[in-house]
C-alpha positions as a Markdown table, in Angstrom:
| # | Residue | x | y | z |
|---|---|---|---|---|
| 1 | Met | -30.2 | 31.1 | -7.0 |
| 2 | Phe | -26.6 | 31.6 | -6.2 |
| 3 | Arg | -24.8 | 31.5 | -2.9 |
| 4 | Asp | -21.2 | 31.4 | -1.9 |
| 5 | Pro | -19.6 | 28.0 | -0.9 |
| 6 | Ala | -19.1 | 26.9 | 2.7 |
| 7 | Trp | -16.8 | 24.3 | 4.3 |
| 8 | Ala | -17.8 | 20.7 | 3.4 |
| 9 | Asp | -20.7 | 21.7 | 1.1 |
| 10 | Asp | -21.6 | 18.7 | -1.1 |
| 11 | Thr | -21.0 | 19.6 | -4.7 |
| 12 | Tyr | -22.2 | 18.4 | -8.1 |
| 13 | Val | -20.2 | 19.4 | -11.2 |
| 14 | Phe | -21.9 | 19.2 | -14.6 |
| 15 | Gly | -20.2 | 19.3 | -18.0 |
| 16 | Tyr | -19.5 | 17.7 | -21.3 |
| 17 | Pro | -16.0 | 16.4 | -21.2 |
| 18 | Arg | -15.1 | 14.2 | -24.1 |
| 19 | Val | -15.1 | 10.5 | -23.2 |
| 20 | Pro | -12.6 | 8.4 | -25.1 |
| 21 | Thr | -14.2 | 6.2 | -27.7 |
| 22 | Ser | -17.6 | 7.8 | -27.3 |
| 23 | Val | -19.5 | 9.2 | -30.3 |
| 24 | Asp | -21.0 | 12.3 | -28.6 |
| 25 | Ala | -20.0 | 14.6 | -25.8 |
| 26 | Asp | -22.4 | 13.3 | -23.1 |
| 27 | Leu | -23.4 | 15.0 | -19.9 |
| 28 | Val | -21.1 | 13.8 | -17.0 |
| 29 | Val | -21.8 | 14.6 | -13.3 |
| 30 | Gln | -19.1 | 14.3 | -10.7 |
| 31 | Thr | -19.7 | 14.7 | -6.9 |
| 32 | Gly | -17.4 | 16.0 | -4.2 |
| 33 | Glu | -17.3 | 18.7 | -1.6 |
| 34 | Val | -15.9 | 22.1 | -0.9 |
| 35 | Val | -12.5 | 21.7 | 0.7 |
| 36 | Asn | -11.8 | 25.4 | 1.1 |
| 37 | Pro | -14.4 | 28.0 | 0.5 |
| 38 | Ala | -12.2 | 31.0 | 0.1 |
| 39 | Ile | -8.6 | 31.2 | -1.4 |
| 40 | Thr | -6.9 | 34.3 | -2.7 |
| 41 | Ser | -4.2 | 33.9 | -5.3 |
| 42 | Trp | -0.9 | 35.8 | -5.3 |
| 43 | Arg | -2.5 | 37.9 | -8.1 |
| 44 | Gly | -5.5 | 38.8 | -5.9 |
| 45 | Asp | -8.0 | 36.5 | -7.6 |
| 46 | Glu | -10.6 | 34.9 | -5.4 |
| 47 | Tyr | -11.6 | 31.3 | -5.8 |
| 48 | Phe | -12.6 | 28.2 | -3.8 |
| 49 | Leu | -11.4 | 24.6 | -3.9 |
| 50 | Tyr | -13.6 | 21.5 | -4.3 |
| 51 | Ser | -12.9 | 17.8 | -4.7 |
| 52 | Ala | -15.1 | 16.8 | -7.6 |
| 53 | Ile | -13.0 | 15.7 | -10.6 |
| 54 | Thr | -13.2 | 18.1 | -13.6 |
| 55 | Arg | -11.8 | 17.7 | -17.0 |
| 56 | Pro | -11.6 | 19.9 | -20.2 |
| 57 | Gly | -15.3 | 20.3 | -21.1 |
| 58 | Asn | -16.3 | 21.1 | -17.6 |
| 59 | Ser | -14.8 | 24.6 | -17.7 |
| 60 | Gly | -17.4 | 27.3 | -17.1 |
| 61 | Gly | -20.0 | 24.8 | -16.0 |
| 62 | Pro | -21.9 | 25.1 | -12.8 |
| 63 | Ile | -20.8 | 23.8 | -9.4 |
| 64 | Val | -24.1 | 23.1 | -7.6 |
| 65 | Ala | -24.6 | 22.5 | -3.8 |
| 66 | His | -26.8 | 19.8 | -2.3 |
| 67 | Asp | -29.5 | 22.4 | -1.7 |
| 68 | Gly | -29.7 | 23.2 | -5.5 |
| 69 | Arg | -28.0 | 26.6 | -5.3 |
| 70 | Val | -25.1 | 27.4 | -7.6 |
| 71 | Leu | -21.9 | 27.9 | -5.6 |
| 72 | Gly | -19.8 | 29.0 | -8.6 |
| 73 | Ile | -18.4 | 27.9 | -11.9 |
| 74 | Val | -15.6 | 25.5 | -12.8 |
| 75 | Ala | -12.2 | 27.2 | -13.4 |
| 76 | His | -9.0 | 25.6 | -14.5 |
| 77 | Glu | -7.2 | 23.2 | -12.2 |
| 78 | Ala | -4.2 | 24.4 | -10.2 |
| 79 | Leu | -0.9 | 22.5 | -10.6 |
| 80 | Tyr | 2.6 | 23.4 | -9.7 |
| 81 | Lys | 4.9 | 23.9 | -12.7 |
| 82 | Gly | 6.0 | 20.5 | -14.0 |
| 83 | Gln | 3.3 | 18.6 | -12.0 |
| 84 | Ser | 1.1 | 16.2 | -13.9 |
| 85 | Gly | -1.2 | 14.7 | -11.3 |
| 86 | Asn | -3.2 | 15.5 | -8.1 |
| 87 | Pro | -4.4 | 18.9 | -9.1 |
| 88 | Phe | -6.5 | 21.3 | -6.9 |
| 89 | Tyr | -9.9 | 21.9 | -8.5 |
| 90 | Arg | -10.8 | 25.6 | -8.4 |
| 91 | Gly | -14.1 | 27.3 | -8.7 |
| 92 | Val | -15.1 | 30.9 | -9.3 |
| 93 | Pro | -17.3 | 31.8 | -6.3 |
| 94 | Ala | -20.9 | 32.8 | -6.8 |
| 95 | His | -20.4 | 36.4 | -5.7 |
| 96 | Thr | -17.8 | 36.9 | -8.4 |
| 97 | Val | -20.1 | 35.4 | -11.1 |
| 98 | Val | -23.0 | 37.6 | -9.9 |
| 99 | Thr | -20.8 | 40.8 | -9.9 |
| 100 | Ala | -19.6 | 40.0 | -13.4 |
| 101 | Leu | -23.2 | 39.5 | -14.7 |
| 102 | Glu | -24.2 | 42.9 | -13.1 |
| 103 | Gly | -21.2 | 44.5 | -14.8 |
| 104 | Phe | -22.6 | 43.3 | -18.2 |
| 105 | Gly | -26.0 | 44.7 | -17.3 |
| 106 | Leu | -27.4 | 41.2 | -16.8 |
| 107 | Gly | -27.9 | 41.4 | -13.0 |
| 108 | Asp | -31.5 | 40.1 | -13.3 |
| 109 | Leu | -30.1 | 36.6 | -14.4 |
| 110 | Ala | -28.7 | 35.8 | -11.0 |
| 111 | Lys | -29.5 | 36.7 | -7.4 |
| 112 | Leu | -26.9 | 36.1 | -4.6 |
| 113 | Glu | -28.3 | 34.8 | -1.3 |
| 114 | Asp | -26.4 | 36.2 | 1.7 |
| 115 | Trp | -27.1 | 34.3 | 4.9 |
| 116 | Thr | -24.8 | 36.4 | 7.1 |
């Protein structure tokens, strides 16, 4: 099940980022929380911010809430031009993921819960 993120939702991010000196790409889980559930970029893109650390290899992976529902998927981090540290971690919200799946004719793969 999918649902959109809410303020201070506990989050779990799953992925396979390469770990230096490791033989294989192993599953890594990072925890955090939603720090802003709804941001709109200057281009009109919708996303949310969370505090769990993500790295290359997490992109496109699920961001899961404490209740087991998928809040969205990992998108690239947001940095100011020339900045090298302290990024904002962005997620594509569940409603955007579900809408995309429906657009591809795959709406049966995900149901969005709406508690409003």
